[in-house]
C-alpha positions, 0 to 999 in steps of 0.5 A, a space after each residue: 478539671 481538664 487536662 491540657 494536652 501537648 504534643 511531640 513535634 517529631 511525631 506531628 510531623 511523622 503522622 503529617 508524612 504518613 497521612 501525605 504518603 496515605 494520600 499518594 496511595 489513595 490517588 494511585 490506586 484510584 487509578 488502578 481501580 478506574 482502570 481496571 475491570 472485573 475480577 482485577 478490579 474487585 481485587 484492586 478495590 479490597 487491596 486498595 481500601 485496606 492500603 489506604 484505610 492502613 495509612 490513614 488510621 497510622 497517621 491517626 494513631 501516630 498523631 494520638 501518640 504525638 499527645 505528650 501525656 503525664 504518662 505512657 497511655 494505653 489502648 483497648 484492642 477492640 475499639 482500636 480495630 473497630 477504627 482500623 476497620 473503620 478507615 478501611 470501610 471508608 477508604 473502600 467506600 471512596 474508592 468504589 464512588 472512583 470507580 463507578 462512571 461520572 462523578 455527579 454533584 449529588 454522588 459527590 456530596 453523598 460519598 463526601 458525607 458518608 466518607 467523612 463521617 466514615 473517617 470521623 468514626 474511625 478518629 473518635 472511636 479511637 479516642 475512646 480506645 483510650 484508656 482513661 479513668 474517667 470519659 473524655 468529653 468534647 467541645 462541640 464547636 471543635 467538634 463540629 469543625 472537625 467534621 466539617 473538614 473531615 467531610 470537605 477533605 473526603 469530597 477534595 480526595 475524591 475529587 482529585 481522585 476522579 479527575 487525576 484519574 480519568 478513563 478516557 485515556 491511558 495517561 498517568 497524571 504529571 507526577 507534581 499534580 499528583 504530588 500537591 494534590 496528595 499534600 491537599 489531602 494530607 493537610 485536609 486529614 491531618 486538620 480533621 485529626 489536630 482538630 478532633 484532638 483539640 476538641 477532646 477533653 481530657 479528665 485531669 490525672 484519668 489516664 492509665 499508664 501502659 504496662 510493659 511493650 514498647 514506649 509511645 516513640 517506639 510504638 509510634 515509629 513501628 506503626 509508621 514503619 509498618 504502615 508505610 511499608 504496605 502502602 509504598 508495597 501497594 503503590 509499587 505493584 500499582 506502579 508495575 501494573 501500570 508499567 505493564 499496562 502501559 506496556 501492553 498498551 504499547 504492545 496493543 498499539 504495535 499490534 494494531 498498527 501492524 494489522 493496520 499495515 498487514 490490512 494495507 499490503 493485502 488490500 491496497 496497492 503497494 505502488 499507488 495505495 490505491 485498492 487492489 483487485 481483492 479489496 475491490 472485489 469485496 467493495 462489489 461484493 458488498 455493493 451488490 448484497 446491499 443495494 439493487 441499484 445501478 451502478 458501472 465498473 470501469 476498466 481503464 488501460 494505459 495505451 502502449 505503456 509497456 514502451 514507455 517502461 521497456 525504453 525509459 526504465 522502469 522507475 519512469 514506468 513507476 513515476 507515470 503509474 501514480 501520476 495516473 493514478 492520482 489523476 483518475 482520482 482526481 477525475 472521478 466523484 469521492 463515491 467512486 473506488 478506483 483500483 490498481 488491478 495490474 500492471 498499468 490497468 485500473 478499474 473504477 466503481 461508479 457506485 452511485 447515480 450510474 445515469 448514462 450521461 453521468 457515466 459518459 460524461 465520466 468516461 470522456 474525463 478520463 480518456 481526456 485527463 490521460 490524454 494530456 502529456 505527463 512530466 516525469 522528472 526531465 522527460 515529457 512522456 505522451 499515453 492514452 488510454 483505452 477504457 471499457 464500460 459494463 453496467 449493472 444489471 444489463 451487462 452483468 449480475 455478479 462481479 465476474 461477468 461485470 470485470 470481464 465484460 468491462 475488459 472485453 469492452 476496453 479491448 474492443 476499445 483499443 482495436 477502435 483506435 485507442 484513446 476512447 471508451 466503449 460500452 460493453 455489447 454481447 458479441 465482445 464476449 466471443 473476442 475476450 475469450 479468443 483474445 485470452 485462449 490466443 494469449 494462453 496458448 501463446 505463452 504455451 507455445 514461448 515455453 515449448 518452442 512451437 513457434 516457427 519462421 518462414 523465409 521469403 526471398 529478397 530478388 535482384 529486379 536485374 539479375 533475378 539472383 536470391 539476394 537475401 531473406 526476410 524471417 517471417 512469424 508463423 504459429 500454427 497450434 494443434 487447438 487454434 490452428 494456424 494464426 496469422 502474424 496481424 493477430 499475433 503481434 499486436 497480441 504479443 506486444 499487448 501482453 508484453 511477450 513480444 520481447 521474448 519473441 522477438 528475441 527468439 525470432 531474432 536468434 533463429 533466423 541468425 542461427 538459420 543463415 550461419 548454418 546455410 552459410 556453411 552449407 552453401 559456402 557463404 552467408 545467407 543475408 537475413 532481414 528480421 523485422 523489429 517492433 517498437 517496443 524491441 527498439 525502445 528497450 534499453 537492451 535491444 542493442 546489447 541483445 543483437 550483439 549477444 544474438 551474432 556472438 552466440 551464433 557467428 553470424 557477421 553483422 553485415 548479413 543481418 538486416 533490421 526492418 523497421 516501421 515508421 511508428 516504430 522511429 517516431 515514438 521516441 525519436 531521440 532514443 531510436 536515433 541513438 540506438 540506431 547509431 549503436 546497430 550501424 556501428 555493429 556493422 547491421 543493415 537498416 531498412 524501414 518497412 512498409 514505407 508510405 504508411 506511417 507518419 514520417 517522411 524521407 527528409 525526416 529520415 535524413 536524421 537515422 542511419 538507414 539504408 534501405 527502404 521498402 515500398 509497401 504493397 498497398 501501393 504496389 497492388 495497383 500501381 499498374 493500373 492506378 496512376 496515383 499510385 503510380 506516381 507515389 511509388 516513382 516519388 518514393 523511388 526517386 527521392 531513396 536515390 536521392 538520398 542514395 538509399 536501396 529500394 525493396 518493392 513489396 507484393 510483387 506478384 505479376 510480370 506487369 508490377 515486375 516490369 514497373 520496378 525494373 521502369 523505376 530502376 528499383 533494387 530488389 523486390 519480394 512477392 509471390 511472383 518469384 516465392 511464398 514464405 517458405 519453411 526452411 528446408 523448402 526454401 533449401 530446395 528452392 535455392 537448390 533447384 534455382 542453382 541448378 537450372 543455372 547451372 544447366 543454363 550456364 553449360 547450354 550457353 558454353 556449348 
């Protein structure tokens, strides 16, 4: 006769709760197993299988204890242990299937069948562990339904574990998704169990009562607590491991980001984000190693950039560099590399298709795009560029040769008038080497104070008396010999040394004039040449003021000589600077007048005191009617503007006679004296005073 079973609803609810916790633990552990490799992966597989299997077995065990019998039922230990091992084995199989790669339909089907049968084995072996007087029988229809539920639940569990724990991302699925999936799995597991329980036919009066030990309720609660603790411990370990993995992942991301930033710092220019010289050289190395095709190296230098930087400030200079870099990138092709290799220097590597017409067209485009005015804030800035080009393999077979030869060609472009490009030619190497040697020695000369000044007298046309002197830079180098000023000044301007040299010249000349004043009883008027870069420097007036204060020379004894080109580069700034200098009492003059682009009408804007007629006009003024007419016009216009006129390059009595006829005020030239070192000038002046004194005595006698 069949025994009709009834259930304790509290224990049924407890079994479902354990099933839900077991399902949630299974999903979480599946994620750990999928995310781990090597020894860690095997450890998670073993530990996860134990925790998951214990949880599922506990649910089944509590479910069996929930069945109310006429007496407390005993359970055989061997079969109970076998049922637990079956649960652990099934769990291990499930985790192993999830761990390995893609979950195909075939793997899902086979895995669901094997795992479902394993769960059924656990359940029905556990049922057989019940101690009864007779054998248990089953209804085949419900038995087959329970097997179907077990296989379906296993398939759902595998699918959910796989899709909620993808390997291509570190992100964990949302908790609500895992919670909902755990409930679905719990329903499947519970459904299989209670369907299997319903399929059992119990012999009437055939149960063997348990003797001693825990009651059914106490045993159920104990099993639930132990298994839940095991599952929660596994879940907590999993969560901690996930936290540490996430933390390590964040640290790894931070490290990668820091490495990326460090690489950018090492290989990228901070201002323009273009490749720097280091990255450019690496790309040249790679290009030389990987290909024997022709390519070109461009050296691009912004003309007179230092003038802009010094006169308008570094913030304007930085913005100008950024805009120039953007224009360069827009001018070249995507396959070309643009790098910033210096303050206002760029290099372009034309990596492919370096045919002559392509290279020439690209060079023209670069020169043209950089020649257009730049809008920097409220200012419009005009510059140009000089471009040098070297070709591989014609002009060099390694990166050093190609870069040096492109640099040499660039300086040739500057000598050709700037705002153009030049291809490298063999004789340019000597010019580049000469310039590099000059710059190196000039820096040493500044540091060691081995530069010197010579002084050329200015003479009053009518009286023949010396009215002052002009300080002229001289450089005698032990390696290079005597270097002409025409070679020193352009080099100093291009290399940025002109400010240091100019300040040294100003202070030295003022100091000499003051010392002469102490010896002679009156200060010596001193004229000093000023470059455009000095004039456009924001601190130039302060430099002059400080030099006068330090040396004690009266401002009226200092004359600053400026070229026309220096005034027209930035007329508004020049006017402001000259006005401040005039307020100090400094005398201002235009040097080499007539060789620039200005005129006397334009010069009316500036507080100028004197004009110096360039020697190129005076040389042939005696014999060339056109030059004589120019000199007469300049003198007449200057006198109409109440400007004093100084004639340069007077080397003959005929030239001096012309100057007297034109009523010029002063002259300079070899007719009176060449530029002399300070000691020689002192002796010259002493001799002239002695002669003048003797003549005076004769006249009195």
